[in-house]
C-alpha positions as CSV (number, residue, x, y, z in Angstrom):
1,M,53.4,-88.5,-23.0
2,R,54.6,-85.0,-23.1
3,P,56.1,-83.9,-26.5
4,K,59.7,-82.9,-26.7
5,K,60.5,-79.2,-26.2
6,N,62.1,-79.0,-29.6
7,S,58.9,-79.7,-31.4
8,S,58.0,-76.3,-33.0
9,D,54.4,-77.5,-33.6
10,W,53.9,-78.4,-30.0
11,E,55.5,-75.0,-28.8
12,S,53.2,-73.1,-31.2
13,R,50.1,-74.9,-29.8
14,T,51.3,-74.3,-26.2
15,L,51.8,-70.6,-26.8
16,D,48.3,-70.2,-28.2
17,F,46.5,-72.5,-25.8
18,P,45.6,-69.9,-23.0
19,L,44.3,-67.5,-25.6
20,V,42.2,-70.0,-27.3
21,L,40.9,-71.5,-24.1
22,A,40.1,-68.0,-22.7
23,G,38.2,-67.1,-25.9
24,Q,36.1,-70.2,-25.7
25,A,35.4,-70.3,-22.0
26,V,35.0,-66.7,-20.7
27,K,31.4,-65.8,-20.5
28,L,31.2,-62.1,-21.0
29,G,28.7,-60.2,-18.9
30,G,26.1,-58.8,-21.3
31,A,28.3,-60.0,-24.3
32,K,29.6,-56.4,-24.5
33,D,32.1,-56.0,-27.3
34,R,34.0,-53.4,-25.2
35,I,34.7,-55.9,-22.4
36,R,35.8,-58.4,-25.0
37,E,38.3,-55.9,-26.4
38,V,39.7,-55.1,-22.9
39,L,40.1,-58.8,-22.0
40,D,41.8,-59.5,-25.4
41,R,44.3,-56.8,-24.7
42,V,45.0,-58.1,-21.2
43,L,45.5,-61.6,-22.5
44,H,48.0,-60.5,-25.1
45,R,49.9,-58.2,-22.7
46,R,50.2,-61.1,-20.2
47,H,51.1,-63.5,-23.0
48,A,53.9,-61.1,-24.0
49,G,55.4,-61.4,-20.5
50,E,54.0,-58.1,-19.0
51,F,52.8,-58.0,-15.4
52,V,49.1,-56.8,-15.6
53,A,47.3,-56.8,-12.3
54,D,43.5,-57.2,-12.2
55,D,43.2,-54.1,-10.0
56,E,45.0,-52.0,-12.6
57,V,42.6,-53.1,-15.3
58,I,39.6,-52.4,-13.1
59,T,40.9,-48.9,-12.2
60,Q,41.3,-48.1,-15.9
61,H,37.8,-49.2,-16.8
62,P,35.3,-48.2,-14.1
63,E,32.6,-47.9,-16.6
64,L,32.7,-51.7,-17.3
65,M,32.1,-52.7,-13.7
66,P,31.0,-55.1,-12.2
67,E,31.0,-57.4,-15.3
68,L,34.7,-56.8,-16.0
69,A,35.7,-57.9,-12.5
70,E,33.7,-61.1,-12.9
71,D,35.3,-61.9,-16.2
72,L,38.8,-61.2,-14.9
73,R,38.2,-63.7,-12.1
74,A,37.1,-66.2,-14.7
75,L,40.3,-65.6,-16.6
76,E,42.3,-66.3,-13.4
77,G,40.5,-69.7,-13.0
78,I,41.3,-70.6,-16.7
79,R,44.9,-69.6,-16.2
80,R,45.3,-71.9,-13.2
81,A,43.7,-74.7,-15.1
82,F,46.1,-74.3,-17.9
83,L,49.1,-74.1,-15.6
84,A,47.9,-77.3,-13.9
85,A,47.8,-79.0,-17.3
86,Q,51.4,-77.9,-18.0
87,K,52.8,-78.5,-14.5
88,A,56.3,-79.8,-14.4
89,G,58.4,-81.2,-11.5
90,P,61.3,-79.3,-10.0
91,I,64.4,-78.8,-12.1
92,S,67.6,-79.5,-10.2
93,E,70.2,-77.6,-12.2
94,P,71.4,-74.4,-10.6
95,L,70.4,-71.0,-11.9
96,R,73.0,-68.9,-13.7
97,V,73.4,-65.2,-14.4
98,L,72.2,-64.7,-18.0
99,S,74.2,-62.8,-20.5
100,M,73.0,-59.5,-21.9
101,D,72.0,-61.1,-25.2
102,E,70.0,-63.7,-23.3
103,L,68.3,-61.1,-21.2
104,E,67.3,-58.9,-24.1
105,A,66.4,-61.5,-26.7
106,P,62.8,-62.9,-27.1
107,I,62.4,-66.4,-25.6
108,D,59.9,-69.1,-26.3
109,E,57.1,-69.7,-23.7
110,D,56.9,-72.8,-21.6
111,V,54.7,-72.1,-18.7
112,T,54.9,-74.0,-15.4
113,A,53.3,-72.8,-12.1
114,D,51.6,-73.9,-9.0
115,P,47.8,-73.6,-9.4
116,D,47.2,-73.9,-5.7
117,D,46.1,-71.3,-3.3
118,V,48.5,-68.9,-1.6
119,I,49.3,-70.9,1.6
120,R,49.9,-74.0,-0.5
121,V,52.7,-72.4,-2.4
122,R,55.8,-74.3,-1.3
123,I,59.3,-72.9,-1.2
124,S,62.1,-74.7,0.6
125,G,63.3,-72.6,3.5
126,Y,60.4,-70.2,3.6
127,T,57.0,-70.2,5.3
128,I,54.4,-68.3,3.2
129,T,52.1,-66.3,5.4
130,D,50.1,-64.0,3.1
131,E,49.6,-62.9,-0.4
132,V,50.6,-59.2,-1.0
133,N,49.8,-58.8,-4.7
134,H,49.3,-60.8,-7.9
135,G,48.9,-60.4,-11.6
136,G,48.9,-62.5,-14.8
137,Q,52.6,-63.5,-14.6
138,A,53.7,-63.2,-10.9
139,T,52.6,-63.2,-7.3
140,V,54.2,-61.5,-4.4
141,Y,53.9,-63.2,-1.0
142,K,54.8,-62.2,2.5
143,A,56.9,-65.0,4.1
144,I,59.2,-65.9,6.9
145,Q,62.8,-67.0,6.0
146,E,63.1,-70.0,8.3
147,S,66.9,-69.8,8.7
148,T,66.8,-66.3,10.1
149,G,63.2,-65.7,11.2
150,R,63.1,-62.4,9.2
151,K,60.1,-61.2,7.2
152,V,60.7,-61.3,3.5
153,A,58.8,-60.6,0.3
154,V,58.9,-63.5,-2.2
155,K,58.1,-62.8,-5.8
156,V,57.1,-66.0,-7.7
157,V,57.0,-65.9,-11.5
158,Y,55.0,-68.6,-13.2
159,G,57.1,-70.1,-16.0
160,V,60.1,-72.2,-16.8
161,H,61.4,-70.4,-19.9
162,S,59.0,-67.5,-20.3
163,R,59.7,-63.9,-20.9
164,A,58.5,-63.4,-17.3
165,R,61.3,-65.8,-16.2
166,V,63.8,-63.6,-18.1
167,R,62.5,-60.6,-16.3
168,I,62.9,-62.1,-12.9
169,D,66.5,-63.1,-13.7
170,R,67.2,-59.6,-14.8
171,E,65.4,-58.2,-11.7
172,A,67.6,-60.3,-9.5
173,E,70.7,-59.2,-11.3
174,I,69.6,-55.5,-11.0
175,L,68.9,-55.7,-7.3
176,V,72.2,-57.3,-6.6
177,A,73.9,-54.4,-8.4
178,L,71.8,-51.7,-6.6
179,D,73.3,-51.4,-3.1
180,H,71.4,-48.3,-1.8
181,P,69.5,-47.8,1.5
182,N,66.4,-46.7,-0.4
183,V,66.3,-49.6,-2.9
184,V,64.8,-52.8,-1.6
185,G,67.5,-55.5,-1.2
186,I,67.6,-59.0,-2.6
187,L,68.2,-61.9,-0.3
188,D,67.8,-65.1,-2.3
189,R,66.6,-66.6,-5.6
190,G,65.7,-70.0,-6.7
191,R,62.7,-72.3,-7.6
192,T,59.5,-73.3,-5.9
193,A,58.5,-76.9,-5.4
194,D,56.7,-77.0,-8.8
195,G,59.6,-75.5,-10.7
196,S,58.5,-71.8,-10.9
197,F,61.1,-69.1,-10.3
198,F,61.3,-66.8,-7.3
199,I,63.3,-64.0,-5.7
200,A,63.2,-63.2,-2.0
201,M,63.7,-59.5,-1.0
202,D,63.6,-57.5,2.2
203,F,60.0,-57.0,3.4
204,V,59.3,-53.3,4.1
205,E,56.9,-53.0,7.0
206,G,54.9,-49.8,6.5
207,Y,52.9,-48.2,3.8
208,S,52.8,-47.9,0.0
209,L,53.5,-44.3,-1.0
210,D,49.8,-43.6,-1.8
211,E,48.8,-44.9,1.6
212,F,51.6,-42.9,3.3
213,L,50.4,-39.7,1.6
214,D,46.8,-40.3,2.3
215,A,45.3,-37.5,4.4
216,T,44.0,-40.1,6.9
217,C,47.4,-41.9,7.4
218,P,48.7,-40.9,10.9
219,A,52.3,-41.6,9.9
220,G,52.2,-39.5,6.7
221,P,54.1,-36.2,6.1
222,K,52.8,-33.3,8.3
223,D,54.0,-30.4,6.2
224,L,55.3,-29.6,2.7
225,A,58.9,-29.5,3.8
226,E,58.7,-33.1,5.1
227,L,57.0,-34.2,1.8
228,I,59.8,-32.6,-0.2
229,R,62.5,-34.3,1.9
230,L,60.8,-37.6,1.2
231,F,60.8,-37.1,-2.5
232,I,64.5,-36.0,-2.4
233,K,65.3,-39.4,-1.0
234,I,63.2,-41.1,-3.7
235,C,64.9,-39.1,-6.5
236,N,68.3,-39.8,-5.1
237,A,67.6,-43.5,-5.1
238,I,66.4,-43.4,-8.7
239,G,69.4,-41.3,-9.6
240,Y,71.7,-43.9,-8.1
241,A,69.9,-46.6,-10.2
242,H,70.4,-44.5,-13.4
243,E,74.1,-44.1,-12.6
244,K,74.3,-47.9,-12.4
245,G,72.7,-48.2,-15.8
246,V,69.1,-49.0,-14.8
247,L,66.0,-47.4,-16.1
248,H,63.0,-48.3,-13.8
249,R,60.1,-47.7,-16.4
250,D,57.4,-48.5,-13.8
251,L,57.6,-45.7,-11.2
252,K,54.2,-45.3,-9.4
253,P,53.1,-45.0,-5.8
254,S,52.5,-48.7,-5.3
255,N,56.1,-49.4,-6.2
256,I,57.4,-47.1,-3.5
257,R,57.0,-48.3,0.1
258,V,57.6,-46.1,3.1
259,D,58.7,-47.9,6.3
260,L,57.7,-47.1,9.9
261,R,60.6,-44.6,10.2
262,G,59.4,-42.6,7.2
263,E,62.1,-44.0,4.9
264,P,61.1,-44.7,1.3
265,H,62.1,-47.9,-0.6
266,I,61.9,-48.4,-4.3
267,L,60.4,-51.7,-5.3
268,D,59.7,-53.8,-8.4
269,F,62.4,-53.6,-11.0
270,G,60.6,-56.3,-13.0
271,L,60.1,-53.9,-16.0
272,A,63.5,-52.2,-15.6
273,R,65.6,-51.7,-18.7
274,L,69.4,-51.7,-18.8
275,I,71.1,-48.6,-20.2
276,K,73.9,-49.5,-22.6
277,D,77.4,-48.8,-21.3
278,N,76.0,-46.5,-18.6
279,D,75.2,-44.0,-21.4
280,L,72.5,-42.2,-19.5
281,D,70.7,-40.8,-22.5
282,G,71.0,-44.0,-24.7
283,V,69.3,-47.3,-24.4
284,L,69.7,-50.8,-25.8
285,Q,68.3,-51.3,-29.3
286,H,66.9,-54.7,-28.3
287,S,64.2,-55.2,-25.7
288,I,62.0,-57.9,-24.3
289,T,59.1,-55.6,-25.3
290,A,58.5,-55.1,-29.0
291,S,58.3,-51.6,-30.3
292,G,54.8,-50.2,-30.0
293,Q,53.8,-52.1,-26.9
294,L,53.0,-50.2,-23.7
295,V,55.3,-51.0,-20.8
296,G,54.4,-49.7,-17.3
297,S,51.2,-48.5,-15.7
298,L,49.4,-46.1,-18.0
299,P,48.4,-43.4,-15.4
300,W,52.0,-42.9,-14.5
301,C,53.6,-43.3,-18.0
302,S,55.6,-40.6,-19.7
303,P,54.4,-39.5,-23.2
304,E,57.0,-41.6,-25.0
305,Q,55.9,-44.7,-22.9
306,A,52.2,-44.0,-23.6
307,A,53.0,-43.8,-27.3
308,G,54.7,-47.2,-27.2
309,K,58.1,-45.7,-28.3
310,Q,60.2,-48.0,-26.1
311,N,63.4,-47.2,-28.0
312,D,63.0,-43.5,-27.2
313,L,63.0,-44.1,-23.4
314,T,65.8,-42.4,-21.4
315,I,66.2,-41.5,-17.8
316,R,64.0,-38.5,-18.4
317,S,61.1,-40.9,-18.7
318,D,61.6,-41.8,-15.0
319,V,61.9,-38.1,-14.3
320,Y,58.5,-37.6,-15.8
321,S,57.0,-40.2,-13.5
322,L,58.7,-38.7,-10.5
323,G,57.3,-35.3,-11.3
324,L,53.8,-36.7,-11.9
325,M,53.9,-38.4,-8.4
326,L,55.1,-35.2,-6.8
327,Y,52.5,-33.0,-8.6
328,Q,49.7,-35.3,-7.4
329,A,51.1,-35.3,-3.8
330,V,51.2,-31.5,-3.7
331,A,48.1,-30.7,-5.7
332,G,45.8,-33.5,-4.5
333,E,45.0,-34.6,-8.0
334,A,46.6,-35.5,-11.3
335,P,47.7,-32.7,-13.7
336,Y,45.3,-34.1,-16.3
337,A,42.7,-36.8,-16.3
338,N,44.7,-40.1,-16.1
339,R,41.9,-42.6,-15.4
340,G,39.2,-43.8,-17.7
341,L,39.2,-45.0,-21.3
342,I,42.6,-45.9,-22.5
343,N,42.5,-43.8,-25.7
344,E,41.4,-40.8,-23.8
345,V,44.1,-41.2,-21.1
346,V,46.8,-41.7,-23.8
347,N,45.6,-38.5,-25.6
348,N,45.8,-36.6,-22.3
349,I,49.4,-37.8,-21.6
350,L,50.5,-36.9,-25.1
351,H,48.8,-33.6,-25.6
352,V,47.0,-32.0,-22.5
353,A,49.1,-29.5,-20.6
354,P,49.3,-29.8,-16.8
355,K,46.8,-27.7,-14.9
356,P,48.3,-24.7,-13.0
357,I,48.3,-25.4,-9.3
358,A,46.7,-22.1,-8.6
359,G,43.7,-23.2,-10.6
360,I,43.1,-26.4,-8.6
361,E,40.4,-26.4,-5.9
362,F,41.9,-27.5,-2.5
363,A,40.4,-28.7,0.7
364,R,41.7,-25.8,2.6
365,W,43.8,-22.6,2.2
366,G,47.5,-23.0,1.5
367,I,50.6,-21.4,0.0
368,V,52.6,-23.1,-2.8
369,S,56.0,-21.8,-3.9
370,D,55.9,-20.6,-7.5
371,K,59.4,-22.2,-7.8
372,L,57.9,-25.6,-6.9
373,Q,55.3,-25.2,-9.6
374,S,58.0,-24.4,-12.1
375,I,60.0,-27.5,-11.1
376,L,56.9,-29.7,-11.5
377,F,56.0,-28.3,-14.9
378,R,59.6,-28.9,-16.2
379,C,59.4,-32.5,-15.1
380,L,56.1,-32.9,-17.0
381,E,57.2,-31.5,-20.3
382,K,55.8,-33.5,-23.2
383,V,59.1,-33.4,-25.1
384,A,61.7,-35.3,-23.1
385,E,64.6,-33.0,-24.0
386,K,62.9,-30.1,-22.3
387,R,62.6,-31.9,-18.9
388,I,64.9,-31.7,-16.0
389,A,67.8,-33.9,-17.1
390,S,68.0,-36.5,-14.4
391,A,66.6,-37.7,-11.1
392,G,69.7,-36.5,-9.3
393,E,69.3,-33.0,-10.8
394,L,65.6,-33.0,-9.7
395,A,66.7,-33.9,-6.1
396,G,69.2,-31.0,-6.2
397,E,66.5,-28.6,-7.3
398,L,64.2,-29.7,-4.5
399,E,67.0,-29.3,-1.9
400,D,67.5,-25.8,-3.2
401,L,63.8,-25.2,-3.0
402,L,63.8,-25.9,0.8
403,L,66.5,-23.2,1.2
404,H,65.2,-20.7,-1.3
405,P,61.5,-21.1,-1.9
406,G,61.0,-18.0,-3.9
407,P,57.7,-16.1,-4.4
408,S,54.5,-17.9,-3.5
409,I,51.1,-18.2,-4.9
410,R,48.0,-18.4,-2.7
411,V,45.5,-21.1,-3.4
412,A,41.9,-20.9,-2.4
413,A,39.9,-23.8,-1.0
414,K,36.5,-24.7,-2.5
415,S,36.2,-28.4,-2.6
416,K,35.6,-31.0,0.0
417,L,38.2,-33.7,0.8
418,R,39.0,-35.8,-2.2
419,S,39.0,-39.5,-2.5
420,R,42.1,-41.5,-1.6
421,S,43.5,-41.0,-5.1
422,G,43.8,-37.4,-4.2
423,W,46.4,-38.1,-1.7
424,A,47.8,-34.9,-0.6
425,T,44.8,-33.3,0.5
426,I,47.6,-34.3,2.8
427,A,46.9,-31.1,4.4
428,A,45.9,-29.7,1.1
429,V,48.7,-27.4,0.3
430,L,50.2,-28.4,3.4
431,I,51.0,-25.9,6.1
432,V,53.8,-24.1,4.4
433,G,53.4,-20.8,6.0
434,T,55.9,-21.6,8.7
435,V,58.2,-23.7,6.5
436,L,58.7,-22.5,2.9
437,T,58.3,-18.8,3.6
438,V,60.6,-18.8,6.6
439,T,63.6,-17.4,4.7
440,Q,61.6,-14.4,3.6
441,M,61.2,-13.2,7.2
442,T,64.8,-12.9,8.3
443,N,64.8,-9.1,8.4
444,R,61.5,-8.7,10.3
445,P,61.2,-8.4,14.1
446,R,60.3,-11.7,15.8
447,N,56.6,-12.3,15.9
448,Y,55.1,-14.7,18.4
449,Q,51.5,-16.0,18.5
450,K,49.5,-18.2,20.8
451,Q,48.7,-21.5,19.1
452,Q,47.5,-24.8,20.8
453,G,49.1,-23.8,24.1
454,L,52.4,-22.8,22.6
455,L,54.1,-19.5,22.1
456,I,55.0,-20.0,18.4
457,D,58.0,-18.2,16.9
458,N,56.8,-17.5,13.4
459,E,60.4,-17.5,12.2
460,K,60.9,-21.2,13.1
461,P,59.3,-24.3,11.7
462,V,56.9,-25.9,14.2
463,E,57.1,-29.6,14.9
464,L,53.6,-31.0,14.1
465,V,52.1,-34.3,15.2
466,N,49.0,-35.3,13.2
467,G,48.7,-31.7,12.0
468,R,48.9,-30.1,15.4
469,P,51.8,-28.7,17.5
470,I,53.0,-30.5,20.6
471,Y,50.8,-29.1,23.4
472,Q,52.7,-27.7,26.4
473,G,50.4,-28.7,29.3
474,D,50.5,-28.0,33.0
475,F,53.3,-28.9,35.4
476,G,55.7,-29.6,32.6
477,L,53.5,-32.1,30.7
478,K,53.9,-32.4,26.9
479,L,51.0,-33.9,25.0
480,V,50.5,-34.9,21.3
481,Y,47.2,-35.0,19.4
482,C,45.7,-38.4,18.4
483,P,43.1,-37.9,15.7
484,P,39.8,-39.9,15.3
485,G,40.3,-43.1,13.4
486,R,39.9,-46.8,13.4
487,F,42.4,-49.5,14.2
488,E,42.8,-53.2,14.8
489,M,43.2,-53.7,18.6
490,G,44.6,-56.8,20.3
491,I,46.6,-59.9,19.2
492,K,45.9,-62.4,16.5
493,P,45.4,-66.1,17.5
494,N,48.5,-67.3,15.8
495,E,50.8,-65.0,17.7
496,V,53.0,-66.1,20.6
497,G,51.4,-65.5,24.0
498,Y,47.9,-65.0,22.6
499,N,45.0,-65.5,25.0
500,R,41.3,-65.0,24.4
501,D,41.2,-61.8,26.5
502,E,43.4,-60.2,23.8
503,A,41.5,-61.2,20.6
504,A,42.1,-58.9,17.7
505,H,39.2,-56.8,16.6
506,W,38.5,-53.4,15.0
507,V,37.7,-50.4,17.2
508,P,36.6,-46.9,16.1
509,I,38.2,-43.9,17.9
510,N,35.4,-41.4,17.6
511,K,37.0,-38.4,19.2
512,G,40.5,-37.0,19.0
513,F,42.4,-36.6,22.3
514,Y,45.8,-35.5,23.6
515,I,48.1,-37.9,25.4
516,S,51.3,-37.2,27.3
517,T,54.5,-38.0,25.4
518,L,56.2,-39.4,28.6
519,E,55.1,-41.2,31.7
520,L,54.4,-39.1,34.7
521,T,57.6,-38.3,36.8
522,Q,57.7,-38.4,40.6
523,R,58.4,-34.7,40.6
524,Q,55.2,-33.9,38.6
525,Y,53.1,-36.1,40.8
526,T,54.3,-34.4,44.0
527,Q,53.8,-31.0,42.5
528,V,50.1,-31.8,42.3
529,I,49.8,-34.1,45.3
530,P,52.5,-33.0,47.8
531,N,54.2,-35.4,50.3
532,R,53.3,-38.5,48.4
533,V,56.1,-40.6,46.9
534,L,54.8,-43.9,45.5
535,S,58.0,-45.2,44.0
536,E,59.8,-46.8,46.8
537,L,61.6,-49.3,44.5
538,Y,63.2,-46.6,42.4
539,P,63.1,-43.1,44.1
540,G,64.1,-40.1,42.0
541,P,62.3,-36.9,41.1
542,D,62.9,-37.3,37.3
543,L,62.2,-41.0,37.2
544,P,58.8,-42.3,36.2
545,M,56.2,-43.0,38.9
546,A,56.2,-46.7,39.9
547,S,54.2,-48.8,42.3
548,A,51.2,-46.5,41.9
549,R,47.7,-47.9,42.6
550,W,44.9,-47.2,40.3
551,V,43.2,-45.0,42.9
552,D,46.4,-42.9,43.1
553,A,46.5,-42.4,39.4
554,D,42.8,-41.5,39.3
555,Q,43.3,-39.1,42.3
556,F,46.1,-37.3,40.4
557,C,44.0,-36.8,37.3
558,R,41.1,-35.4,39.4
559,E,43.3,-33.0,41.3
560,L,45.1,-31.8,38.2
561,S,41.8,-31.2,36.5
562,A,40.5,-29.2,39.5
563,R,43.6,-27.0,39.6
564,T,43.7,-26.2,35.9
565,N,39.9,-26.3,35.1
566,K,40.7,-28.8,32.3
567,R,39.7,-32.4,31.8
568,Y,42.7,-34.6,32.5
569,R,42.1,-38.3,32.9
570,L,43.5,-41.7,32.4
571,P,43.3,-43.1,28.8
572,T,40.7,-45.7,28.0
573,E,42.2,-49.0,27.0
574,A,41.4,-48.5,23.3
575,E,42.9,-45.0,23.4
576,W,46.0,-46.3,25.0
577,E,46.6,-49.0,22.4
578,Y,45.7,-46.6,19.6
579,A,48.3,-44.1,20.8
580,C,50.8,-46.9,21.4
581,R,50.5,-48.3,17.8
582,A,50.4,-44.9,16.2
583,G,49.4,-46.5,12.9
584,S,51.7,-49.5,13.2
585,T,50.4,-53.1,12.9
586,G,53.3,-55.0,14.4
587,N,54.1,-56.1,17.9
588,F,55.7,-52.7,18.8
589,G,55.2,-49.2,17.6
590,G,57.9,-47.1,15.9
591,S,60.6,-49.3,14.4
592,D,58.8,-52.5,15.6
593,D,62.0,-53.5,17.4
594,L,61.6,-53.5,21.2
595,N,65.3,-52.8,21.8
596,D,64.8,-49.5,19.9
597,V,61.6,-48.3,21.7
598,G,61.5,-49.8,25.2
599,W,63.4,-50.8,28.4
600,Y,62.5,-54.4,29.4
601,L,64.0,-57.5,31.0
602,E,66.7,-58.2,28.4
603,N,68.2,-54.7,28.0
604,T,67.8,-53.1,31.4
605,P,70.7,-53.3,34.0
606,P,69.7,-54.8,37.4
607,N,68.1,-52.4,39.9
608,M,68.0,-49.6,37.4
609,M,65.0,-47.5,36.3
610,P,65.9,-45.4,33.2
611,R,64.7,-41.9,32.8
612,G,61.8,-41.4,30.4
613,G,62.5,-40.5,26.7
614,T,65.8,-42.3,26.4
615,K,64.5,-44.7,23.7
616,L,63.1,-43.9,20.3
617,P,59.5,-42.6,20.1
618,N,56.8,-44.1,17.9
619,A,55.4,-42.4,14.8
620,W,53.4,-39.9,16.9
621,K,56.4,-38.8,19.0
622,I,55.2,-40.8,22.1
623,Y,57.9,-42.4,24.3
624,D,58.1,-45.5,26.5
625,M,54.8,-47.1,25.6
626,H,56.6,-50.4,25.7
627,G,58.5,-51.4,28.9
628,S,59.8,-48.9,31.5
629,V,56.7,-49.1,33.8
630,W,53.2,-50.4,33.2
631,E,50.5,-47.8,32.7
632,W,47.0,-47.6,34.2
633,C,43.9,-47.3,31.9
634,S,40.5,-46.1,33.1
635,D,38.7,-49.4,32.1
636,D,37.5,-52.2,34.2
637,F,39.0,-55.5,33.1
638,T,36.3,-57.2,30.9
639,S,36.0,-58.7,27.5
640,Y,37.1,-56.5,24.6
641,F,33.6,-56.3,23.3
642,P,31.6,-54.3,22.5
643,A,34.3,-52.7,20.3
644,T,34.3,-49.0,21.4
645,D,36.7,-46.4,22.7
646,D,34.4,-45.7,25.7
647,P,35.7,-47.0,29.1
648,R,34.3,-50.5,30.0
649,T,32.8,-51.3,33.3
650,S,32.0,-54.6,35.1
651,S,30.4,-55.8,38.3
652,K,33.7,-57.1,39.7
653,P,36.0,-54.3,38.8
654,Q,39.7,-54.9,38.3
655,K,41.5,-52.1,36.5
656,V,43.6,-52.6,33.3
657,F,47.2,-51.7,33.0
658,R,49.3,-51.9,29.8
659,G,52.7,-51.9,28.2
660,G,55.1,-54.0,30.3
661,D,57.9,-52.9,32.6
662,I,61.7,-53.2,33.0
663,T,61.3,-56.7,34.5
664,T,59.0,-58.3,31.9
665,S,59.8,-60.3,28.8
666,W,59.1,-59.0,25.3
667,E,55.7,-60.8,25.1
668,M,54.2,-58.6,27.9
669,C,55.5,-55.4,26.3
670,R,53.6,-55.9,23.0
671,S,51.0,-53.3,21.9
672,G,48.1,-55.8,22.5
673,S,49.1,-57.3,25.9
674,R,47.0,-56.5,29.0
675,K,46.9,-57.2,32.7
676,A,44.6,-56.2,35.6
677,R,44.6,-55.6,39.4
678,Q,42.2,-54.3,42.0
679,P,42.1,-50.5,42.0
680,D,43.2,-50.1,45.6
681,Q,45.6,-53.0,45.7
682,V,49.1,-52.2,47.0
683,M,51.4,-52.5,44.0
684,H,54.6,-54.5,43.9
685,F,54.4,-54.3,40.2
686,R,56.1,-51.3,38.5
687,I,53.0,-49.4,37.4
688,G,53.0,-45.7,36.5
689,I,50.7,-43.1,35.0
690,R,50.2,-41.5,31.6
691,V,47.5,-38.9,31.2
692,V,45.0,-37.8,28.5
693,L,43.6,-34.4,28.0
694,E,40.3,-33.7,26.2
695,A,41.1,-32.2,22.8
696,E,38.8,-29.1,23.3
697,D,40.7,-28.2,26.5
698,A,44.1,-28.0,24.7
699,K,43.9,-24.2,24.2
């Protein structure tokens, strides 16, 4: 029989049980004292209610791998066994908003959680589909809200009356109060089937900030001005939270997610602290965390956080973390070593001055505004009072920087591309010559230069796609560059409309190429092949080609190549889908909403063919990949395998066409859908043409 909760002896033994069990059961690899010390700290931090992810511990102690990872997995098994032993049934009383005293006061531990695997977590009204992240006290899942069908993120905290439960109640209260487009919104809160607590939030489809800023991310910022504008939005969102009396305390790239439109969203207010009476430089004297305990992720902590001085934290602590993220985004590395042994990292945060940007080795030449370097250094002052005073003030200085960049410092390139942690090799110091120095040229005569097929006005910023200007091709064609990469092609078996000819698989794109931003118009076709109109259903010179046979599309590419002495062709099927997705993983590129990006059965008026480019483009500025007219590919219709970007051939050739048209349902317009017909078959389908140009010919 379970003892009563008011038994102090039972509560004491319950509190100590996971620590004792872990100490007895974990078999340390090599019996190293150092690993034992690390595990002991992890256990005590989790026991105090702090969210400590295994990945974070591993990142901080690479010298202890792989034994440390094995022992952390063993701890997870022990935790689940303990939770199973303490499992309680659901509690029916409704949740209530806790008072400030209840939120801030320590609370006895009484752990209850579901020890089962991710898909076996049960929450009424939600279908769990995947695990996003987990740590010692909480797990975040991707789920479907059954009443609406929307994708949500569900954060489950294991505990009934734990400090972690207090934090999730506070996080829910904070998210309700923060009504801002760049702060993730809360949708629901309640209890799981086993009595644990959860909150449901908007799921942001896209990238974590470090993924978005990675040099290989096709959707990432293309120049320094775009990067600065992104951080202005982040700073304004944090400034809004500060005005509402909320100090985040755990700002880091993984807690900022960038959606498919490039909009940032601030996540995870689980460690947030409430600022007393909205006094922005004062904080509550009582905290869940005892003085001297580290809160937050060490590599991104301010000096006062790293020193464990929780009562000294102000909004300038968040400013420090914002400045640290921006420094690393611009410089490609941290201002001081922030990975490795904890005592060394803490010493660096407390005492080591940031490296001047001019002294950092970059992957390529670049120009950085001296004014930007000054802003970063003032964010990273060791003494809080010397920092930029608020996130809102930092946003204002960055806005002024875009208008008045000031003198620049030139940075030489010596090193090769850095690892992913050095994000903004993002174009190293990022193509600022035409962006940040533009205001310094207003009194000079206009200066044009030939670049990638364009006459570039050096006084105007150039729109770049994947690091290259939009290419002005022949006969009015505009093409964008698609870089080499790797992507998951096709449709997963659990998706609606799946068939075995569309099985998801990974494909390398070995060579970059240019693809036209719009489908070929009837005017463009007849300029190359006169007296041929193959769009009887919808005639009009500025409307897309329709009812084109594959042989007509192939003939157009051959004739265009002969006239221009360049290699124009139809895209391979892999190239087509790679360009269509443009880094997205959903059913549709861009916003992942077909009504935004395509004309199809449910949004096209009868007997109407819309002009190209009237819907939103995807992340690579390509229009109408979904709906409008189907588009021919060069491949024969065969199995997807072998996985390659080369065109496939078969002994009974039918040619592939992709993308759906104005008369098809949404299933046929998905990125992974495919159809085929004989190459010379007269088309009653609405099929058009989109061309590819070999990258080396775009000159």
